[in-house]
C-alpha positions as CSV (number, residue, x, y, z in Angstrom):
1,M,-30.9,1.2,50.3
2,F,-33.4,-0.7,52.3
3,R,-34.1,-3.0,49.4
4,I,-30.4,-3.8,48.8
5,T,-30.0,-4.5,52.6
6,S,-33.0,-6.9,52.4
7,I,-31.6,-8.8,49.5
8,V,-28.2,-9.1,51.1
9,L,-29.7,-10.3,54.3
10,A,-31.9,-12.9,52.5
11,A,-28.8,-14.2,50.7
12,V,-26.8,-14.4,53.9
13,M,-29.7,-16.3,55.7
14,A,-30.0,-18.7,52.7
15,A,-26.2,-19.4,52.8
16,T,-26.3,-19.9,56.5
17,A,-29.2,-22.3,56.2
18,W,-27.3,-24.4,53.6
19,A,-24.1,-24.2,55.6
20,G,-25.2,-27.1,57.9
21,E,-26.9,-29.1,55.1
22,P,-24.0,-31.0,53.6
23,E,-23.6,-33.0,56.8
24,A,-27.2,-34.2,56.6
25,L,-27.1,-34.7,52.8
26,I,-23.7,-36.3,52.5
27,R,-22.9,-39.1,55.0
28,P,-20.9,-42.3,55.3
29,A,-22.8,-45.4,54.2
30,G,-22.3,-47.3,57.4
31,E,-25.0,-49.9,57.8
32,A,-27.4,-48.1,55.4
33,D,-29.0,-50.1,52.6
34,L,-31.1,-49.1,49.6
35,P,-34.4,-50.2,51.1
36,D,-33.8,-47.6,53.9
37,F,-34.4,-44.9,51.3
38,L,-37.3,-46.4,49.3
39,W,-39.7,-43.7,48.1
40,Q,-38.1,-41.2,50.4
41,A,-34.8,-40.2,48.7
42,R,-32.6,-40.8,45.7
43,P,-29.3,-42.3,46.9
44,V,-26.2,-41.3,45.2
45,V,-23.6,-43.8,46.4
46,V,-19.9,-42.9,46.0
47,F,-17.5,-45.8,46.4
48,A,-13.7,-45.8,46.5
49,D,-11.0,-48.1,47.9
50,T,-9.7,-45.2,50.0
51,A,-10.7,-41.7,51.0
52,E,-7.4,-40.5,49.3
53,D,-8.5,-41.7,45.9
54,P,-8.2,-38.6,43.6
55,R,-11.5,-39.5,41.9
56,F,-13.3,-39.7,45.3
57,I,-11.9,-36.4,46.4
58,E,-12.9,-34.7,43.1
59,Q,-16.4,-36.2,43.3
60,M,-16.9,-35.0,46.8
61,Q,-15.8,-31.5,45.8
62,L,-18.2,-31.5,42.8
63,L,-21.1,-32.6,45.0
64,N,-20.4,-30.0,47.7
65,E,-20.4,-27.2,45.0
66,N,-24.2,-27.4,44.5
67,V,-25.9,-28.9,47.6
68,P,-29.2,-27.0,47.0
69,A,-29.7,-28.7,43.6
70,L,-29.2,-32.1,45.2
71,A,-31.5,-31.3,48.1
72,D,-34.2,-30.1,45.7
73,R,-34.1,-33.5,44.1
74,D,-34.3,-35.4,47.4
75,V,-30.8,-36.8,47.0
76,V,-28.9,-38.3,49.8
77,V,-25.2,-39.0,49.2
78,L,-23.7,-42.1,50.8
79,T,-19.9,-42.6,50.8
80,D,-18.1,-45.9,51.2
81,T,-14.3,-45.9,51.2
82,D,-13.6,-49.0,53.2
83,P,-13.8,-52.2,51.1
84,A,-12.8,-54.3,54.1
85,A,-16.0,-53.3,56.0
86,K,-18.2,-55.1,53.4
87,S,-21.1,-52.8,53.9
88,P,-24.6,-53.8,52.7
89,L,-24.3,-51.3,49.9
90,R,-20.9,-52.6,48.8
91,Q,-22.2,-56.2,48.9
92,R,-25.2,-55.3,46.8
93,L,-23.6,-52.9,44.3
94,R,-20.2,-54.7,44.0
95,P,-18.0,-51.7,43.1
96,R,-14.5,-52.1,41.7
97,G,-12.4,-49.1,42.8
98,F,-14.1,-45.8,42.3
99,M,-17.8,-45.9,41.3
100,L,-20.7,-43.5,41.4
101,V,-24.2,-45.1,41.5
102,L,-27.5,-43.2,41.2
103,V,-30.5,-45.0,42.6
104,G,-34.1,-43.9,42.0
105,K,-36.7,-43.5,44.7
106,D,-38.2,-46.8,43.5
107,G,-34.9,-48.6,44.4
108,Q,-33.9,-49.2,40.8
109,I,-30.2,-48.5,39.8
110,E,-30.4,-45.7,37.3
111,L,-26.7,-45.4,36.4
112,R,-23.2,-46.5,37.3
113,K,-20.2,-44.3,36.4
114,P,-16.5,-45.1,36.8
115,L,-15.6,-41.4,36.8
116,P,-16.7,-38.3,38.8
117,W,-19.9,-36.5,37.7
118,T,-20.9,-32.9,38.3
119,V,-24.1,-32.1,40.1
120,R,-25.4,-30.7,36.8
121,E,-24.9,-34.1,35.1
122,I,-26.5,-35.9,38.0
123,S,-29.4,-33.5,38.1
124,R,-30.1,-33.9,34.4
125,S,-30.2,-37.7,34.8
126,I,-32.6,-37.3,37.8
127,D,-34.8,-34.8,35.9
128,K,-35.4,-37.4,33.1
129,M,-36.8,-40.0,35.6
130,P,-40.6,-40.4,35.4
131,I,-41.0,-40.1,39.2
132,R,-39.1,-36.8,39.2
133,Q,-41.1,-35.5,36.3
134,R,-44.3,-36.3,38.2
135,E,-42.9,-34.5,41.3
136,V,-42.2,-31.4,39.2
137,E,-45.6,-31.4,37.7
138,E,-47.3,-31.8,41.1
139,R,-45.2,-29.0,42.5
140,R,-46.2,-26.8,39.5
141,L,-49.9,-27.5,39.9
142,S,-49.9,-26.9,43.7
143,N,-48.4,-23.4,43.2
């Protein structure tokens, strides 16, 4: 009985820890620009012409379904749903309507997609990147 209680308690604590994480991981683009994240995080930028765009809504739901996988890969999600604001990200990446952009830690644009992607698809793309493979290897060797 004690073991089951410990497992349940650990699961609840983990869920509570992740409960506040989406706000830190997913945020509006604002004045952010890609050099702000160089060698620190992998930006996933989600553009739409309005927050009511069904593709934007679907993408945000997909991203919120597996926040731990994104956090493990040092992903920060930036959203931009205001074309009139002409944010630095919008000026640099020049989206047309909905667009998902994955940027590597080195600042290189790794992919652009006109449709929503699951966290699994994004994770697979990240896991193929040489920098990510090096991170995984370093983590494996340190354990």
